[in-house]
DSSP file (Angstrom, degrees, kcal/mol; ACC not computed):
  #  RESIDUE AA STRUCTURE BP1 BP2  ACC     N-H-->O    O-->H-N    N-H-->O    O-->H-N    TCO  KAPPA ALPHA  PHI   PSI    X-CA   Y-CA   Z-CA
    1    1 A M              0   0    0      0, 0.0     2,-0.3     0, 0.0     0, 0.0   0.000 360.0 360.0 360.0 130.8  -66.8    9.7  -81.4
    2    2 A T        -     0   0    0     62,-0.0     2,-0.3    26,-0.0    61,-0.1  -0.847 360.0-167.7-119.6 159.2  -65.5   12.6  -79.3
    3    3 A I        -     0   0    0     60,-0.4     2,-0.2    24,-0.4    24,-0.0  -0.992   8.2-150.9-142.9 146.3  -62.1   13.9  -78.7
    4    4 A D     >  -     0   0    0     -2,-0.3     4,-2.1    22,-0.1     3,-0.3  -0.673  34.7 -97.7-116.1 174.2  -60.8   16.4  -76.2
    5    5 A A  H  > S+     0   0    0     20,-0.4     4,-2.6     1,-0.2     5,-0.2   0.852 121.3  54.1 -59.2 -37.8  -58.0   18.9  -76.1
    6    6 A N  H  > S+     0   0    0      2,-0.2     4,-2.1     1,-0.2    -1,-0.2   0.884 108.5  48.8 -65.8 -37.9  -55.7   16.6  -74.1
    7    7 A Q  H  > S+     0   0    0     -3,-0.3     4,-2.2     2,-0.2    -2,-0.2   0.889 111.7  49.2 -68.6 -38.9  -56.2   13.8  -76.6
    8    8 A I  H  X S+     0   0    0     -4,-2.1     4,-2.5     2,-0.2     5,-0.2   0.927 110.5  50.8 -65.1 -43.6  -55.4   16.1  -79.5
    9    9 A K  H  X S+     0   0    0     -4,-2.6     4,-3.1     1,-0.2     5,-0.2   0.912 109.1  51.3 -59.3 -42.5  -52.3   17.3  -77.7
   10   10 A A  H  X S+     0   0    0     -4,-2.1     4,-2.0     2,-0.2    -1,-0.2   0.907 109.9  49.6 -62.0 -42.3  -51.2   13.7  -77.2
   11   11 A L  H  X S+     0   0    0     -4,-2.2     4,-1.6     2,-0.2    -2,-0.2   0.930 115.0  43.3 -60.9 -46.1  -51.6   13.0  -80.9
   12   12 A L  H  X S+     0   0    0     -4,-2.5     4,-2.6     1,-0.2    -2,-0.2   0.898 111.6  53.7 -69.1 -40.7  -49.6   16.0  -81.9
   13   13 A D  H  < S+     0   0    0     -4,-3.1    -1,-0.2     1,-0.2    -2,-0.2   0.886 108.3  51.5 -59.5 -39.0  -46.9   15.4  -79.2
   14   14 A E  H  < S+     0   0    0     -4,-2.0    -1,-0.2    -5,-0.2    -2,-0.2   0.904 118.3  35.5 -65.5 -42.0  -46.4   11.9  -80.6
   15   15 A Q  H  < S+     0   0    0     -4,-1.6    -2,-0.2     1,-0.2    -1,-0.2   0.734 128.0  35.7 -85.8 -24.4  -46.0   13.0  -84.2
   16   16 A L    ><  +     0   0    0     -4,-2.6     3,-1.9    -5,-0.2    -1,-0.2  -0.563  67.2 163.4-128.0  66.4  -44.1   16.3  -83.5
   17   17 A P  T 3  S+     0   0    0      0, 0.0    -1,-0.1     0, 0.0    -4,-0.1   0.709  72.3  57.8 -64.0 -20.9  -42.0   15.5  -80.4
   18   18 A D  T 3  S+     0   0    0     -3,-0.1    19,-0.4     2,-0.1     2,-0.3   0.357  92.0  92.1 -91.2   7.2  -39.7   18.5  -80.9
   19   19 A C  S <  S-     0   0    0     -3,-1.9     2,-0.7    -6,-0.2    17,-0.2  -0.737  72.5-133.4-103.4 150.0  -42.5   21.0  -80.7
   20   20 A D  E     -A   35   0A   0     15,-2.9    15,-1.9    -2,-0.3     2,-0.4  -0.912  39.3-171.6 -95.2 112.8  -44.0   22.8  -77.7
   21   21 A I  E     -A   34   0A   0     -2,-0.7     2,-0.4    13,-0.2    13,-0.2  -0.903  20.3-178.4-120.7 135.3  -47.7   22.3  -78.2
   22   22 A T  E     -A   33   0A   0     11,-2.8    11,-2.9    -2,-0.4     2,-0.4  -0.997   7.3-170.1-126.4 134.4  -50.8   23.8  -76.5
   23   23 A V  E     +A   32   0A   0     -2,-0.4     2,-0.3     9,-0.2     9,-0.2  -0.993   7.7 175.2-127.0 130.9  -54.3   22.8  -77.4
   24   24 A Q  E     +A   31   0A   0      7,-2.4     7,-3.0    -2,-0.4     2,-0.2  -0.908  28.9  73.4-128.1 158.3  -57.4   24.5  -76.1
   25   25 A G  E     -A   30   0A   0     -2,-0.3   -20,-0.4     5,-0.2     2,-0.3  -0.674  46.9-134.0 131.8 176.1  -61.1   24.1  -76.9
   26   26 A E  E >   +A   29   0A   0      3,-1.3     3,-2.1    -2,-0.2     2,-0.5  -0.952  67.6  26.4-159.2 174.1  -64.0   21.9  -76.4
   27   27 A G  T 3  S-     0   0    0     -2,-0.3   -24,-0.4     1,-0.2     3,-0.0  -0.553 127.9 -39.8  65.1-120.6  -66.9   20.3  -78.2
   28   28 A A  T 3  S+     0   0    0     -2,-0.5    37,-3.2    36,-0.1    38,-2.3   0.172 119.2  91.4-123.2  16.2  -65.5   20.0  -81.8
   29   29 A K  E <   +Ab  26  66A   0     -3,-2.1    -3,-1.3    36,-0.2     2,-0.3  -0.960  51.6 170.6-119.9 125.7  -63.7   23.4  -82.0
   30   30 A F  E     -Ab  25  67A   0     36,-2.6    38,-2.4    -2,-0.5     2,-0.4  -0.920  27.6-145.0-135.8 155.4  -60.1   23.6  -81.0
   31   31 A Q  E     -Ab  24  68A   0     -7,-3.0    -7,-2.4    -2,-0.3     2,-0.5  -0.985  16.7-161.5-118.7 130.2  -57.1   26.0  -81.1
   32   32 A V  E     -Ab  23  69A   0     36,-3.0    38,-2.5    -2,-0.4     2,-0.5  -0.954   7.6-175.5-114.6 126.5  -53.6   24.6  -81.6
   33   33 A F  E     +Ab  22  70A   0    -11,-2.9   -11,-2.8    -2,-0.5     2,-0.4  -0.986  14.8 172.4-118.8 118.5  -50.5   26.7  -80.7
   34   34 A A  E     -Ab  21  71A   0     36,-2.3    38,-2.3    -2,-0.5     2,-0.4  -0.991  15.3-172.5-134.2 136.2  -47.3   24.9  -81.7
   35   35 A V  E     +Ab  20  72A   0    -15,-1.9   -15,-2.9    -2,-0.4     2,-0.3  -0.994  31.0 117.2-127.5 126.0  -43.7   26.1  -81.7
   36   36 A G    >   -     0   0    0     36,-2.3     3,-1.6    -2,-0.4   -17,-0.1  -0.915  68.1-108.7 179.9 155.3  -40.9   24.1  -83.2
   37   37 A D  G >  S+     0   0    0    -19,-0.4     3,-1.5    -2,-0.3    36,-0.1   0.524 100.9  87.6 -74.4  -2.8  -38.2   24.1  -85.8
   38   38 A T  G 3  S+     0   0    0      1,-0.3    -1,-0.3    34,-0.1    35,-0.1   0.731  87.3  55.8 -61.7 -20.1  -40.2   21.5  -87.7
   39   39 A F  G X  S+     0   0    0     -3,-1.6     3,-2.0    33,-0.2    -1,-0.3   0.475  78.8 125.4 -90.8  -3.7  -41.9   24.5  -89.2
   40   40 A S  T <  S+     0   0    0     -3,-1.5     3,-0.1     1,-0.3    -3,-0.0  -0.315  79.8   9.8 -59.2 134.0  -38.6   26.1  -90.5
   41   41 A G  T 3  S+     0   0    0      1,-0.2     2,-0.4    -2,-0.0    -1,-0.3   0.460 102.2 118.1  78.4   0.6  -38.7   26.8  -94.2
   42   42 A L    <   -     0   0    0     -3,-2.0    -1,-0.2     2,-0.0    -3,-0.0  -0.837  60.7-132.1-103.4 137.2  -42.4   26.1  -94.5
   43   43 A N     >  -     0   0    0     -2,-0.4     4,-2.2    -3,-0.1     5,-0.2  -0.329  39.2 -93.8 -74.9 168.6  -45.0   28.7  -95.6
   44   44 A P  H  > S+     0   0    0      0, 0.0     4,-2.2     0, 0.0     5,-0.2   0.851 125.3  51.9 -55.1 -37.9  -48.2   29.0  -93.5
   45   45 A V  H  > S+     0   0    0      1,-0.2     4,-2.4     2,-0.2     5,-0.2   0.929 110.1  47.9 -65.8 -44.3  -50.1   26.6  -95.7
   46   46 A K  H  > S+     0   0    0      2,-0.2     4,-1.5     1,-0.2    -1,-0.2   0.865 110.3  53.3 -64.6 -35.5  -47.5   23.9  -95.4
   47   47 A R  H  X S+     0   0    0     -4,-2.2     4,-1.2     2,-0.2    -1,-0.2   0.937 110.8  46.0 -63.5 -46.4  -47.3   24.3  -91.7
   48   48 A Q  H  X S+     0   0    0     -4,-2.2     4,-3.0     1,-0.2     3,-0.3   0.885 107.8  57.3 -64.3 -37.9  -51.1   23.9  -91.4
   49   49 A Q  H  X S+     0   0    0     -4,-2.4     4,-2.3     1,-0.2    -1,-0.2   0.860 101.0  57.8 -61.3 -33.9  -51.0   20.8  -93.7
   50   50 A K  H  X S+     0   0    0     -4,-1.5     4,-0.8     2,-0.2    -1,-0.2   0.897 111.8  40.8 -61.7 -40.6  -48.5   19.2  -91.3
   51   51 A I  H >X S+     0   0    0     -4,-1.2     4,-2.1    -3,-0.3     3,-0.7   0.920 113.3  52.7 -73.7 -45.6  -51.1   19.5  -88.5
   52   52 A Y  H 3X S+     0   0    0     -4,-3.0     4,-2.3     1,-0.2    -2,-0.2   0.863 101.5  61.4 -59.4 -35.7  -54.1   18.6  -90.6
   53   53 A Q  H 3< S+     0   0    0     -4,-2.3    -1,-0.2    -5,-0.2    -2,-0.2   0.879 109.8  41.6 -57.8 -37.6  -52.2   15.4  -91.7
   54   54 A I  H << S+     0   0    0     -4,-0.8    -1,-0.2    -3,-0.7    -2,-0.2   0.875 122.1  39.1 -76.1 -39.3  -52.2   14.3  -88.1
   55   55 A L  H >X S+     0   0    0     -4,-2.1     4,-1.7     1,-0.2     3,-1.3   0.584  85.4  99.6 -90.3 -10.9  -55.7   15.4  -87.3
   56   56 A N  H 3X S+     0   0    0     -4,-2.3     4,-3.1     1,-0.3     5,-0.3   0.815  77.1  56.7 -51.0 -41.6  -57.5   14.3  -90.5
   57   57 A P  H 3> S+     0   0    0      0, 0.0     4,-1.4     0, 0.0    -1,-0.3   0.887 112.1  44.0 -58.5 -35.1  -59.0   11.0  -89.3
   58   58 A H  H <>>S+     0   0    0     -3,-1.3     6,-2.0     2,-0.2     5,-1.1   0.785 113.4  50.2 -80.3 -28.2  -60.7   13.0  -86.5
   59   59 A I  H ><5S+     0   0    0     -4,-1.7     3,-0.8     4,-0.2    -1,-0.2   0.915 110.8  49.9 -70.8 -44.5  -61.8   15.7  -88.8
   60   60 A A  H 3<5S+     0   0    0     -4,-3.1    -2,-0.2     1,-0.2    -1,-0.2   0.845 109.6  51.3 -62.5 -34.6  -63.3   13.2  -91.2
   61   61 A S  H 3<5S-     0   0    0     -4,-1.4    -1,-0.2    -5,-0.3    -2,-0.2   0.644 114.2-117.4 -78.1 -13.4  -65.1   11.4  -88.4
   62   62 A G  T <<5S+     0   0    0     -3,-0.8    -3,-0.2    -4,-0.5    -2,-0.1   0.389  85.1 117.3  92.0  -3.8  -66.7   14.7  -87.2
   63   63 A A  S   <S+     0   0    0     -5,-1.1     2,-0.5    -6,-0.2   -60,-0.4   0.846  81.0  41.1 -65.5 -32.3  -65.0   14.6  -83.8
   64   64 A I        +     0   0    0     -6,-2.0    -2,-0.3     1,-0.1    -1,-0.2  -0.977  63.6 169.4-116.6 122.9  -63.2   17.8  -84.8
   65   65 A H        +     0   0    0    -37,-3.2     2,-0.4    -2,-0.5   -36,-0.2   0.811  67.7  14.2 -99.1 -39.2  -65.2   20.4  -86.6
   66   66 A A  E     -b   29   0A   0    -38,-2.3   -36,-2.6     2,-0.0     2,-0.4  -1.000  56.9-174.3-143.5 139.9  -62.9   23.4  -86.6
   67   67 A V  E     -b   30   0A   0     -2,-0.4     2,-0.4   -38,-0.2   -36,-0.2  -0.987   4.3-167.8-134.5 123.6  -59.2   24.0  -85.8
   68   68 A S  E     -b   31   0A   0    -38,-2.4   -36,-3.0    -2,-0.4     2,-0.4  -0.889  18.1-160.0-105.7 146.9  -57.5   27.3  -85.7
   69   69 A M  E     -b   32   0A   0     -2,-0.4     2,-0.4   -38,-0.2   -36,-0.2  -0.955  26.8-171.9-133.4 144.2  -53.7   27.2  -85.6
   70   70 A R  E     +b   33   0A   0    -38,-2.5   -36,-2.3    -2,-0.4     2,-0.4  -0.939  25.8 175.5-128.8 108.8  -50.8   29.4  -84.6
   71   71 A L  E     +b   34   0A   0     -2,-0.4     2,-0.3   -38,-0.2   -36,-0.2  -0.959   6.1 152.8-123.8 127.1  -47.7   27.7  -85.8
   72   72 A M  E     -b   35   0A   0    -38,-2.3   -36,-2.3    -2,-0.4   -33,-0.2  -0.967  38.8-108.1-149.8 164.3  -44.2   29.2  -85.5
   73   73 A T     >  -     0   0    0     -2,-0.3     4,-2.1   -38,-0.2   -36,-0.2  -0.389  41.0-104.5 -84.5 169.2  -40.5   28.4  -85.3
   74   74 A L  H  > S+     0   0    0      1,-0.2     4,-2.5     2,-0.2     5,-0.2   0.892 123.0  51.4 -61.1 -39.9  -38.5   28.9  -82.1
   75   75 A A  H  > S+     0   0    0      2,-0.2     4,-2.0     1,-0.2    -1,-0.2   0.889 107.9  52.0 -66.1 -39.0  -36.8   32.0  -83.7
   76   76 A E  H  > S+     0   0    0      2,-0.2     4,-0.8     1,-0.2    -1,-0.2   0.909 112.0  46.0 -64.0 -41.5  -40.2   33.4  -84.6
   77   77 A R  H >X S+     0   0    0     -4,-2.1     3,-1.0     1,-0.2     4,-0.8   0.924 110.7  52.5 -66.5 -43.1  -41.5   33.0  -81.0
   78   78 A A  H >< S+     0   0    0     -4,-2.5     3,-0.7     1,-0.3    -1,-0.2   0.858 104.3  57.4 -60.8 -34.9  -38.2   34.5  -79.6
   79   79 A A  H 3< S+     0   0    0     -4,-2.0    -1,-0.3     1,-0.2    -2,-0.2   0.749 104.7  52.6 -67.9 -23.0  -38.7   37.5  -81.8
   80   80 A Q  H <<        0   0    0     -3,-1.0    -1,-0.2    -4,-0.8    -2,-0.2   0.657 360.0 360.0 -85.9 -16.8  -42.1   38.1  -80.2
   81   81 A L    <<        0   0    0     -4,-0.8    -1,-0.2    -3,-0.7    -2,-0.2   0.466 360.0 360.0 -83.1 360.0  -40.8   38.1  -76.7
């Protein structure tokens, strides 16, 4: 079973509709960049767990081998601009 960046983005968009999500990568290695207030009040580990919860079936199947993440709130992103 294989999965591509567009399919991962669709999965994340469905579960996190209020986030602005970008997914890059190929093979089984992907980078997820997500911005949304769903991450407010969550430490970095809890933010990653939110993403892993959605992607776990594909990680378990081997379709996704590695995921790096950059997850932030709207205010955190605005502070960087």
